N, C-alpha and C positions, 0 to 999 in steps of 0.2 A: 677162455672165451668160448671155445667149442664146446666144453662141458656145460657151461651155463646155458648156451643156447639150445643145445640138445635136450638138456633137462626140462627147460621151459617148454619146448615142443612136445616132449613126452607127457609132461603134466597136462598140457592143454588137450592133447589127444585123449588121455584118460578121462578128463572131465567131460569132454564131448561125448565119448563113448558111453560113459556112466549115465549121462543125461538121455541119450537115445535110448539106452536100456530101460529107462523108466516108463517109456511108452508101453511096454509089455505089461504094466500094472493096470491098465485101463482097458475097459471092455467097449466102451462107447465115446463118442465125441462129446465133450462138454467144455466148460470154461477152464477146467484143469488142463485138459489136453491142449487146448488152445495157448494157454499160458506156457505149458511145458514146450510146445512147438516153437514158440517165440524164444524161449531159452536155448533151445537146440540150435537154432539159427544164430544166436549170439555166440554160443560156444563154438560153433563151426567157423565163424568169423575170427574169433580169437586164436583158434588152432591154425587157421590159414595164415594169420599174421605171423605167428611164431615160425611157421614153415618157411615163409618168405624171408624172415630174418636170418634163419639158419642157412637157407640157400644162398643168399647174398654173401654170407660170410665164407661159405665153402668155395663159391666161385672166386671170391677175392683172394682167399688163400691159395687156391689153385693157380690163379694168375700170378701172384707173387712167386710161387714155386717155379713156374715155367720161366718167368723173367730171371730169377736167380740162377736157374740151370743154364740159361742161354748166355749169361755174362761171363 
């Protein structure tokens, strides 16, 4: 599960980063840039969702480990 969640997070982060990098291909604001900016916001949200899933899993596993050690 850890591997799957971390891979998903890494993939989303790369997609977000790659999309942001496309801004450097434009010299001026136009329809393409506005469309790209909308896609950047979408990619950022997907990356954030993947981060939250991974963080929840890490906290859950950490809590289980502490409970097991206390028993």
